[in-house]
C-alpha positions as CSV (number, residue, x, y, z in Angstrom):
1,R,89.5,-79.6,85.8
2,W,90.5,-76.2,87.1
3,P,86.6,-74.7,87.2
4,S,86.3,-77.2,90.1
5,L,90.0,-75.7,91.4
6,L,89.5,-72.3,91.3
7,K,87.7,-72.8,94.6
8,Y,90.9,-73.0,96.6
9,Y,92.3,-69.7,94.9
10,S,91.0,-66.0,96.2
11,H,91.0,-63.4,93.4
12,T,93.0,-61.0,95.3
13,D,95.8,-63.7,95.7
14,G,98.9,-63.1,93.1
15,V,99.1,-66.9,91.5
16,S,101.9,-68.0,89.0
17,W,99.4,-70.3,86.9
18,F,102.8,-72.3,85.0
19,E,104.1,-73.1,89.0
20,E,100.4,-74.3,89.8
21,Y,99.8,-76.4,86.5
22,K,103.5,-78.0,87.3
23,A,102.1,-78.5,90.9
24,R,98.9,-80.5,89.6
25,H,100.9,-82.0,87.0
26,N,103.9,-83.5,89.6
27,A,100.7,-84.6,92.4
28,G,99.1,-86.5,89.2
29,L,102.0,-88.6,88.5
30,E,102.3,-89.6,92.6
31,A,99.2,-90.0,92.7
32,Q,99.2,-92.7,90.2
33,R,102.4,-94.3,91.1
34,I,100.4,-94.6,94.8
35,V,97.3,-96.4,93.3
36,A,99.2,-98.3,91.3
37,S,101.6,-99.6,94.3
38,F,98.3,-100.1,96.3
39,S,96.8,-103.5,94.4
40,K,100.3,-105.4,94.8
41,R,100.9,-104.6,98.8
42,F,97.4,-104.9,99.3
43,F,96.1,-107.7,98.2
44,S,96.0,-109.8,100.5
45,E,94.8,-107.7,103.5
46,H,92.3,-104.5,103.7
47,V,94.8,-101.3,103.7
48,P,95.9,-101.4,106.6
49,C,96.8,-97.5,108.7
50,D,100.5,-97.7,107.5
51,G,99.6,-98.1,104.1
52,F,98.6,-94.8,103.5
53,S,102.0,-93.1,105.6
54,D,103.3,-92.4,101.7
55,I,100.4,-90.1,101.5
56,E,100.2,-88.4,104.6
57,T,103.9,-87.0,103.8
58,L,103.4,-86.2,100.4
59,G,105.1,-82.6,99.5
60,C,102.1,-81.9,96.8
61,P,98.7,-79.4,98.0
62,S,96.3,-82.6,99.0
63,H,93.9,-80.6,97.1
64,F,95.8,-82.0,93.6
65,F,96.3,-84.9,94.8
66,E,92.3,-85.4,95.2
67,D,91.8,-84.2,91.6
68,E,93.7,-87.0,90.4
69,L,92.0,-89.4,92.3
70,M,88.9,-88.1,91.1
71,C,89.9,-88.5,87.8
72,I,91.1,-92.1,87.9
73,L,87.2,-92.7,89.5
74,N,85.5,-90.6,87.0
75,M,86.9,-92.1,84.0
76,E,85.0,-94.2,81.3
77,G,84.0,-97.2,80.9
78,R,84.2,-100.5,82.7
79,K,88.2,-100.4,82.7
80,G,90.4,-99.4,85.3
81,L,88.2,-101.4,88.1
82,T,91.6,-101.7,90.7
83,W,93.1,-98.0,90.4
84,K,89.4,-97.0,90.7
85,Y,89.1,-99.3,93.4
86,Y,92.1,-98.1,95.2
87,A,91.8,-94.5,94.6
88,K,88.5,-95.0,96.3
89,K,90.0,-96.6,99.2
90,I,92.7,-93.8,99.5
91,L,90.2,-90.7,98.7
92,Y,88.1,-92.1,102.0
93,F,91.1,-92.2,103.6
94,L,92.0,-88.8,102.7
95,R,88.4,-87.3,103.4
96,Q,88.1,-88.7,106.0
97,Q,91.3,-87.4,107.8
98,N,90.4,-83.8,106.6
99,I,87.0,-84.0,108.2
100,L,88.4,-85.6,112.0
101,K,90.7,-82.8,112.0
102,N,87.4,-79.8,111.1
103,L,85.5,-81.6,114.0
104,K,88.6,-81.5,116.6
105,E,88.6,-77.6,115.1
106,Y,85.1,-77.7,115.8
107,L,85.3,-79.1,119.8
108,Q,87.9,-76.8,120.7
109,R,85.4,-73.8,119.8
110,P,83.5,-72.2,122.8
111,T,80.1,-73.7,122.8
112,D,78.2,-70.8,121.7
113,R,79.8,-71.2,118.0
114,Q,79.4,-74.5,117.8
115,S,76.3,-75.0,116.0
116,F,74.0,-78.0,116.2
117,L,73.8,-78.3,112.1
118,E,77.7,-77.7,111.9
119,G,77.8,-81.1,113.9
120,A,75.5,-82.7,112.2
121,V,77.3,-82.1,109.0
122,L,80.7,-83.2,110.3
123,I,79.4,-86.7,111.6
124,D,77.3,-87.2,107.7
125,Q,80.6,-86.3,106.0
126,Y,82.6,-88.8,108.1
127,C,80.3,-91.6,107.5
128,N,80.1,-90.4,103.8
129,P,83.3,-89.2,102.9
130,L,82.7,-89.9,99.3
131,S,79.7,-88.4,99.1
132,D,79.1,-84.7,98.0
133,I,77.8,-82.9,101.5
134,C,79.1,-79.8,102.5
135,L,77.7,-77.2,105.6
136,K,77.0,-74.6,102.7
137,S,74.3,-76.4,100.8
138,V,73.0,-78.2,103.9
139,Q,72.8,-74.4,105.2
140,A,71.1,-73.2,101.9
141,Q,68.1,-75.9,101.9
142,V,67.8,-75.0,106.0
143,D,67.4,-71.4,105.0
144,D,64.6,-72.4,101.9
145,I,62.3,-74.3,104.8
146,T,63.2,-70.7,106.8
147,D,61.5,-68.8,104.6
148,K,59.0,-71.1,103.6
149,V,57.9,-70.3,107.1
150,R,58.5,-67.0,106.9
151,K,55.8,-67.1,103.9
152,V,52.8,-68.6,106.7
153,L,53.8,-66.3,109.3
154,R,53.5,-63.2,107.0
155,T,50.0,-64.2,106.2
156,R,48.9,-64.7,109.6
157,N,51.0,-62.0,111.3
158,P,52.7,-59.5,108.7
159,R,54.0,-57.0,111.4
160,H,55.7,-60.6,113.1
161,P,59.5,-59.7,114.2
162,S,60.6,-62.9,112.4
163,L,60.2,-61.2,109.3
164,A,62.4,-58.3,109.9
165,S,66.0,-58.3,107.8
166,K,67.9,-59.4,111.1
167,A,65.2,-62.0,111.9
168,G,67.3,-64.5,114.0
169,E,69.7,-62.4,114.9
170,V,67.8,-61.2,117.8
171,L,65.9,-63.8,120.1
172,I,61.7,-62.9,120.2
173,P,60.8,-62.3,124.2
174,E,57.5,-62.7,124.2
175,V,55.8,-66.7,124.4
176,E,52.8,-66.1,122.1
177,L,55.0,-64.3,119.2
178,Q,57.3,-67.6,119.6
179,R,54.4,-69.8,119.5
180,Q,53.3,-68.7,115.8
181,V,56.7,-69.7,115.3
182,L,56.7,-73.2,116.1
183,D,53.1,-73.1,114.6
184,A,53.8,-72.1,111.3
185,M,57.1,-74.1,111.6
186,N,55.1,-77.5,111.8
187,C,52.5,-76.0,109.4
188,V,55.4,-75.9,106.6
189,L,57.6,-79.0,107.6
190,Y,54.8,-81.2,108.9
191,E,51.9,-80.3,106.7
192,Q,52.9,-78.6,103.5
193,L,56.6,-80.6,103.4
194,K,54.8,-84.1,104.7
195,Y,58.2,-84.7,106.9
196,K,57.9,-87.0,109.4
197,G,59.3,-89.7,111.8
198,N,60.7,-92.7,110.1
199,E,58.3,-95.1,112.2
200,L,58.4,-97.9,109.6
201,D,62.3,-97.9,108.8
202,Y,63.3,-96.0,112.0
203,Y,67.0,-98.7,112.1
204,N,68.1,-97.0,108.9
205,S,71.5,-95.3,109.5
206,L,70.2,-93.1,106.7
207,N,68.0,-91.5,109.3
208,S,70.8,-89.9,111.0
209,Y,72.5,-88.2,108.0
210,I,71.2,-84.8,107.8
211,H,71.6,-84.4,104.2
212,Q,69.4,-87.7,103.7
213,V,66.9,-86.2,106.2
214,L,66.3,-83.4,104.0
215,I,66.1,-85.6,100.7
216,R,63.8,-87.9,102.0
217,R,62.5,-85.5,104.5
218,T,61.9,-88.0,107.0
219,G,64.5,-89.4,110.2
220,I,64.8,-90.0,113.5
221,P,64.4,-88.0,116.9
222,I,67.5,-86.3,117.4
223,S,68.2,-85.5,113.0
224,L,64.8,-83.8,112.7
225,S,65.2,-81.9,116.7
226,V,68.4,-80.8,114.9
227,L,66.8,-79.5,111.5
228,Y,63.6,-78.0,114.1
229,L,66.1,-76.1,116.5
230,T,67.9,-74.7,113.7
231,I,64.6,-73.3,111.7
232,A,63.6,-72.2,115.1
233,R,66.8,-70.0,115.8
234,Q,66.4,-69.0,112.4
235,L,63.5,-67.3,113.4
236,G,64.4,-65.8,116.7
237,V,63.3,-69.0,118.7
238,K,65.4,-70.8,121.5
239,L,65.0,-74.2,121.5
240,E,66.9,-75.9,123.5
241,P,68.2,-80.3,123.0
242,V,67.0,-82.4,126.1
243,N,68.9,-85.2,127.6
244,F,66.0,-87.2,127.2
245,P,66.4,-91.6,127.4
246,S,65.1,-93.0,124.1
247,H,63.6,-90.2,122.3
248,F,65.7,-86.9,122.0
249,L,63.3,-83.9,122.6
250,L,63.2,-80.1,122.5
251,R,62.5,-78.1,125.1
252,W,60.5,-74.0,125.3
253,C,60.9,-71.9,128.0
254,Q,57.7,-70.8,129.2
255,G,58.7,-69.2,131.9
256,K,61.8,-66.6,133.7
257,E,64.6,-67.6,131.2
258,G,67.6,-70.3,132.2
259,S,64.5,-71.7,134.7
260,T,65.7,-75.0,136.5
261,D,62.2,-75.9,137.2
262,I,61.5,-78.8,134.4
263,F,57.5,-77.5,134.6
264,D,58.3,-74.1,133.4
265,Y,59.4,-75.6,129.5
266,T,57.2,-77.2,126.9
267,Y,58.7,-79.9,125.3
268,I,58.6,-80.4,121.7
269,D,58.5,-83.4,119.8
270,A,60.1,-82.7,116.1
271,F,59.5,-87.0,114.8
272,G,56.3,-86.7,116.5
273,K,55.2,-83.9,113.8
274,G,56.2,-81.3,116.8
275,K,53.7,-81.9,119.3
276,Q,54.3,-80.0,122.2
277,L,54.4,-81.8,125.5
278,T,54.0,-81.5,128.9
279,V,56.5,-83.5,131.7
280,K,53.6,-86.3,132.4
281,E,53.0,-86.5,128.0
282,C,56.6,-86.7,128.6
283,E,56.6,-89.5,130.3
284,Y,53.6,-91.7,128.4
285,L,55.9,-91.2,125.2
286,I,58.5,-94.3,127.0
287,G,56.2,-95.3,129.1
288,H,57.8,-95.1,132.4
289,H,58.9,-92.2,134.8
290,V,62.3,-90.6,134.6
291,T,64.0,-88.4,137.1
292,E,64.6,-84.2,136.5
293,E,67.9,-85.0,135.3
294,F,66.7,-86.3,132.3
295,Y,65.1,-82.6,131.5
296,G,68.5,-80.8,131.6
297,V,69.7,-79.4,128.5
298,V,72.6,-80.9,126.6
299,T,75.8,-79.3,125.2
300,S,76.5,-79.7,121.4
301,K,79.0,-82.2,122.3
302,E,76.9,-84.4,124.1
303,V,74.3,-84.2,121.7
304,L,76.8,-85.3,118.9
305,Q,77.6,-87.9,121.3
306,R,74.2,-89.3,120.9
307,M,74.3,-89.0,117.4
308,V,77.6,-91.2,117.1
309,G,76.0,-93.8,120.1
310,N,72.9,-94.1,117.5
311,L,75.5,-95.2,114.5
312,L,77.4,-97.5,116.8
313,N,74.5,-99.5,117.6
314,L,73.2,-99.4,114.5
315,G,76.6,-101.0,113.2
316,K,76.5,-103.3,116.2
317,R,73.0,-104.8,114.6
318,E,74.5,-106.9,112.1
319,S,77.9,-108.8,110.9
320,T,78.1,-107.5,107.2
321,D,81.0,-105.4,105.8
322,Q,78.7,-102.4,105.5
323,S,78.4,-102.9,109.4
324,Y,81.2,-103.3,109.7
325,Q,82.7,-99.7,108.0
326,L,79.5,-98.0,109.9
327,L,80.9,-99.4,113.5
328,R,84.5,-98.3,112.1
329,D,83.5,-94.8,111.5
330,S,80.8,-94.1,114.5
331,L,84.1,-95.4,116.8
332,D,86.5,-93.2,114.6
333,L,84.4,-90.1,115.4
334,Y,83.6,-91.3,119.1
335,L,86.8,-91.8,120.0
336,A,87.6,-88.3,118.5
337,M,85.4,-86.7,121.6
338,Y,86.1,-89.3,123.7
339,P,89.3,-90.0,123.2
340,D,90.4,-92.1,126.5
341,N,87.0,-93.8,126.5
342,V,87.8,-97.8,127.9
343,Q,85.1,-99.1,126.6
344,H,85.0,-98.0,123.5
345,L,88.8,-98.3,122.6
346,M,88.7,-101.9,123.8
347,L,85.7,-102.4,121.6
348,Q,87.8,-100.4,118.5
349,A,90.4,-103.2,119.5
350,R,88.1,-105.9,119.5
351,L,86.8,-104.7,115.9
352,Y,89.8,-104.8,114.1
353,F,91.0,-107.9,115.9
354,H,87.9,-110.0,114.4
355,L,87.6,-108.2,111.3
356,G,91.9,-109.2,111.4
357,I,93.0,-106.0,110.2
358,W,95.9,-103.5,111.4
359,P,97.8,-105.8,113.8
360,E,99.9,-103.0,115.1
361,K,97.1,-100.4,115.5
362,V,95.7,-103.6,117.6
363,L,98.8,-103.1,120.3
364,D,99.0,-99.1,120.1
365,I,94.9,-99.1,121.8
366,L,96.1,-101.9,123.7
367,Q,98.9,-100.5,125.4
368,H,96.6,-97.2,125.7
369,I,94.1,-99.2,127.3
370,Q,96.6,-100.9,129.9
371,A,98.0,-97.7,130.9
372,L,94.2,-96.0,131.4
373,D,92.9,-99.0,133.3
374,P,95.5,-101.7,134.6
375,S,92.0,-103.8,135.7
376,Q,91.8,-104.8,132.0
377,H,95.1,-106.6,132.0
378,G,93.4,-110.1,131.4
379,A,91.2,-109.0,128.4
380,V,94.2,-107.3,127.3
381,G,96.8,-109.7,127.8
382,Y,94.6,-112.2,125.9
383,L,94.1,-109.9,122.6
384,V,98.2,-109.3,122.9
385,Q,99.2,-112.5,122.7
386,H,96.4,-113.4,119.9
387,T,97.4,-110.3,118.0
388,L,101.2,-110.9,118.8
389,E,100.9,-114.0,116.8
390,H,98.7,-112.9,113.7
391,I,101.5,-110.1,113.3
392,E,104.4,-113.5,113.2
393,R,102.5,-115.6,110.8
394,R,101.8,-112.9,108.4
395,K,105.5,-113.0,108.2
396,E,105.9,-116.3,107.7
397,E,103.8,-115.7,104.5
398,V,106.2,-116.6,101.3
399,G,104.2,-115.1,99.0
400,P,100.7,-116.2,96.9
401,E,99.1,-119.6,96.7
402,V,99.3,-120.6,92.7
403,K,96.9,-122.4,91.5
404,H,97.5,-124.6,88.0
405,R,94.1,-125.3,86.4
406,S,97.0,-128.1,84.4
407,D,97.5,-130.2,88.0
408,E,95.9,-133.4,88.0
409,K,94.6,-132.4,92.3
410,H,92.6,-129.6,90.3
411,K,90.9,-132.0,87.2
412,E,87.4,-131.6,88.5
413,V,87.3,-128.1,88.2
414,C,85.1,-126.8,86.1
415,F,84.6,-123.4,85.9
416,S,87.2,-120.5,85.7
417,I,88.4,-116.7,87.5
418,G,86.0,-113.9,85.8
419,L,82.9,-115.9,85.3
420,I,79.4,-114.7,85.7
421,M,77.2,-117.3,87.5
422,K,74.0,-118.0,88.8
423,H,73.2,-120.1,92.3
424,K,70.7,-123.1,91.4
425,R,68.7,-122.9,94.1
426,Y,68.9,-119.3,95.4
427,G,69.3,-117.6,91.8
428,Y,71.6,-114.7,92.6
429,N,74.1,-113.4,90.4
430,C,77.8,-113.9,90.9
431,V,81.5,-113.5,89.4
432,I,84.3,-116.5,90.6
433,Y,87.1,-114.9,91.9
434,G,89.0,-117.8,93.4
435,W,88.3,-121.5,93.8
436,D,88.8,-124.8,95.7
437,P,89.4,-128.1,94.3
438,A,87.4,-129.6,97.4
439,C,85.4,-127.9,100.1
440,M,88.4,-126.1,102.7
441,M,86.2,-125.1,105.4
442,G,86.0,-125.8,108.5
443,H,84.0,-129.0,110.4
444,E,81.4,-126.7,112.1
445,W,81.0,-124.2,108.3
446,I,80.6,-127.8,106.6
447,R,78.3,-128.8,109.2
448,N,76.1,-125.5,109.7
449,M,75.8,-125.0,105.7
450,N,74.8,-128.8,105.6
451,V,77.3,-129.1,103.2
452,H,77.0,-132.9,103.8
453,S,73.0,-132.9,101.9
454,L,74.8,-132.0,99.4
455,P,74.9,-135.0,96.4
456,H,78.8,-134.7,96.1
457,G,79.4,-133.0,99.6
458,P,82.4,-131.3,100.6
459,H,84.8,-133.5,97.9
460,Q,83.8,-131.4,95.1
461,P,85.5,-127.9,93.7
462,F,83.8,-124.8,95.8
463,Y,84.7,-121.4,94.5
464,N,84.3,-118.2,96.0
465,V,82.3,-115.7,94.7
466,L,81.3,-111.9,94.7
467,V,77.6,-111.5,95.0
468,E,75.5,-108.7,93.7
469,D,74.1,-108.0,97.2
470,G,77.7,-107.2,98.1
471,S,78.7,-110.5,100.0
472,C,80.9,-112.8,99.3
473,R,79.9,-116.7,99.1
474,Y,81.5,-119.8,98.8
475,A,79.8,-122.0,96.7
476,A,79.6,-125.9,95.6
477,Q,80.4,-126.4,91.8
478,E,76.8,-128.9,91.7
479,N,75.5,-125.6,92.6
480,L,76.5,-123.1,90.1
481,E,75.2,-122.9,86.2
482,Y,76.8,-120.4,83.8
483,N,74.3,-117.4,83.6
484,S,72.5,-116.6,80.6
485,E,72.1,-113.0,80.9
486,P,75.6,-112.3,82.2
487,R,76.0,-108.8,83.7
488,E,77.8,-106.4,86.0
489,I,78.1,-107.2,89.5
490,P,77.6,-104.2,91.8
491,H,80.2,-105.8,94.6
492,P,82.6,-103.0,96.8
493,D,85.2,-105.5,96.1
494,I,85.2,-105.9,92.3
495,G,88.1,-103.9,91.6
496,R,90.6,-105.9,94.2
497,Y,90.1,-108.6,92.0
498,F,89.3,-107.6,88.3
499,S,90.7,-104.9,85.9
500,E,87.7,-104.7,83.5
501,F,84.7,-105.9,82.8
502,T,84.0,-106.8,79.0
503,G,80.2,-106.7,78.7
504,I,80.4,-110.7,79.1
505,H,83.1,-111.7,81.7
506,Y,85.4,-109.8,84.3
507,L,89.4,-109.9,83.8
508,A,91.4,-111.0,86.6
509,N,93.7,-108.0,87.3
510,T,97.8,-108.3,87.8
511,E,97.9,-110.1,91.5
512,L,94.5,-112.3,90.9
513,E,96.2,-113.4,87.3
514,I,99.5,-114.5,89.2
515,R,97.2,-116.8,91.5
516,Y,94.9,-118.5,89.0
517,P,97.4,-117.9,85.9
518,E,95.5,-120.5,83.9
519,D,92.1,-119.6,84.2
520,L,92.3,-116.3,81.3
521,E,92.6,-119.3,78.4
522,L,90.1,-121.1,79.8
523,T,87.5,-118.3,81.0
524,R,88.2,-116.8,77.5
525,A,87.6,-120.5,75.3
526,T,84.0,-120.7,77.6
527,V,82.9,-117.3,76.9
528,Q,83.1,-118.3,73.2
529,K,81.8,-121.5,73.7
530,I,79.0,-120.3,75.6
531,Y,78.3,-117.0,74.4
532,N,79.4,-117.6,70.8
533,S,81.7,-114.3,71.6
534,G,85.3,-113.7,71.1
535,K,84.7,-110.2,72.9
536,E,86.9,-109.0,75.0
């Protein structure tokens, strides 16, 4: 444990290790207490903003708290699933809060101290807070590519200034020497390392994350451009990002330094293997004429805005949990940069409203919008009214609905919580986490899903199931069968409902068992009968 914590200490610090041990022990107990409380508090809803208020006011060092969460996540075996589920949620929140703080600090620096690579890493970290991404590691990989470029340069021009020990600290003034650097870069990136624009899977969010670009050696124009200009700068060549529509480009000055004449620049397409373009060729790239302003240089903040904008658009493309999470994360990033942008504030309020989460946060956002732009009164008023209704309904909830199998109206329910099932028609594997004696969906859903075409229609038990593809579905009893080869279901919400996977079935956690108190007995009997196993 302690080797992983040593990075928080300096060799020159006078540390009382006994006091540190006590602080770590107490932080561990506090983390366990909070994680244990989350299932009861938030079983019926997503963890809201104020759910993390206990953590924000912790009196212990955050790195100790985080270390305990990592210990929970790294527990052996298939037990402790609910603890792992909420530990992951808390860790996600803690890391994002820290990254957001780092981003705001980055944006407050002078522009000449805002590295494009660091900005790209911050976006990457925020959208992937549980991944091991750090600027030092990314920079080391970029340095490795830079060294490869130097080797090529050395064979072509042994006296090139980029080979000097302090290369990169001073820009190379001669255009021909700059050209040699760019040619060597293209050789290494696109010929040796096989980097390329991802034309086949352009709308994959991985293309936007710089650590994935380095792993997969593919990306979109803006992520490849950040990599390209970073390497060039380390070799003494100044390239600038250009606000070109639809296809991000870099520009390379061929005339007087700082020229405002767009024809004094060559434009570089990092997505297109570093191809060098004229103004006219840039227009051919997107198929229409653009005005001079689109050839102008953009700041690091504007580059980040465009990167986040790409992620926002990806989040809007689909209605899946993964897309909603990407949309939430990218909205957080956008509003960290532009906190008073009414359009994106409204999108955030609508998103939370649609997902039925954080109604108090929705009201805060709407009040902020109203103060910024009173003309939004109509849209704001509608959302305020329905959000207040949501809050009132939540107050009226008297406790969980308990379903007893022994109840006469439940006698047709054949399957039970925790069983691994297979869908007869679609073939997917799933686990049952809820059931109704008949279809409880509205008429529109029943019509859209063509439920009446089933032999037993809506008048049969229906089951809430977590599917191996990460979706949640509502399946008719006649469409489900016992899975002949039960397996783990890799669903992100599995720990919300289950505490353990036995190897054959899942065990409901305390909160789910409260709601289905008689299911465990049937699940065990079914496992014994179908799989001839008493394994728990």
